[in-house]
N, C-alpha and C positions, 0 to 999 in steps of 0.2 A: 162837466162831471155827470149832467143830466143825460146827455147824448151818450155818453161812456156807458154807461148803466143799461142802455137800450139797445147795445151792441154787442153780440155775442158772436163767438169763435169757437168750435170745438173739432177735436179731432173725431173722424167717424172709425171705429176700430181701436185697437190698442196703441198705446205710447211706445211701447219696445215691442220689437217684430224679430225672429228667428228666420234664417233664409239658408237653404242649403246651399254649399257652392256650386257656382252656374247655373243654380235655379232663376227662374224669371221673377223679378218684384212686383208685385199687382199692387197698386197704389188703390188705399182704402179712401181716399180723400177726407176732404173736413167739410163743414157746413157751416157757413156765416150768415148772421141773420141782422137787420137794421129795424128796430120798432115792430118786431115779430115776423116781418117779411124775409124770406131767402134772396138772398143777392150773389150773384156769381161772380164776383171779382177777386178770387182767390190766386195767388201766386203760389206754385209750387215747384221748389229747384231739390235738387240732392246730387250726392258725391258718390253714390252708390256702384260699386267695383264689384258685383258678382262672382266674378272670377280669382279674387282675393278673398282671405279668411279676413275677419277685422269688422269693427266699428264703424257704421256710417251714419249721416245725419239727413233728413227729409226736413227741411224749412218750408214752412207754410205761411204767409200775410196777406190779409185785408185789409183794406183802408176805404173809410167812410168819411166824407169833408176830409176834417184834419186828425182823426184816429186813426192810427195803425195797430193792430194786434198782430202778435206773431205766436206760433208753433212749432212744435218741433217733434217727431218721432225718431227712434233709434233704431236703426236695421242692422241686425248683427250676421255677418255673413260665417257661416259653420260648415268645418269638414261634415260633419257627421248630425246635421239638425234635420229632426224630425219635425217637419214643416206640417200644420194641420191647412188642409184647403177647406176654409170655408165661407162663405158669403158674408160680409162684414155690411153690407149696404142696408142702412137703415131710414127709415122715412123720419124727417127731421120737421 
């Protein structure tokens, strides 16, 4: 439990994103830290089909020692989505 409390894993940007049909999905990413030090062992997978209207998932996982943490972002592809393009990159 002590190690788990010192392992943080957070999404960069929103948990839910709207995407216009046929528009490219820009990955915002996630940040994983162990004892305050950033670690680069994040796996990202998704089932996004930007040519079809629907809800899709982007799955993130990060593992340190025997601890695995998972996050998920929902991407909604819409016909008429007004997607704001903004830089969600943050320094952590």
